[in-house]
C-alpha positions, 0 to 999 in steps of 0.5 A: 500500500505504501508503494501506491501512496508513494506513486500517487505522491510522485504523480501529484508532484509531477503534475504540480511541476508541469502546471507551474511550468505552464504558468512560466511559459505563459508569462514569457509568451505574454511578455513577448507578445506585448513587447512585440506590439509595443515595439511595432504598433504601426505594423500591427495596425497596418496588418489589422487594417489590411485584414479588415479591408481584404475581408470586406472586399472579398465579401463584396466580390462574392456578393457581386458574383451572385446574380440575385444579389446584384439584381436585388440589393434591397434583399441584401440590405434586408438580410444585413439588417435582419442579421444585425438585429438578430445579433444585437438581440442575442447579445442583449439576452446573453449579457 
């Protein structure tokens, strides 16, 4: 019975050591991430802006390919407003 208790103690010690190691690595990763953003804020802002514009542009191109939405933009507007209303209502209910 003592062997089982010793093994249990060893396993718990290893788990504790691994958890502590995860915290240390997480702290180091946070430091590197924060320092990279603070050193290069313009690069991050430009990359974020490019990503946003590219996403909007690709949505526009996809919608333009759809003959139905090209011919009936009011349907697209109604779908967009309905989506915004739905997500706003859902946000209010969840918070």
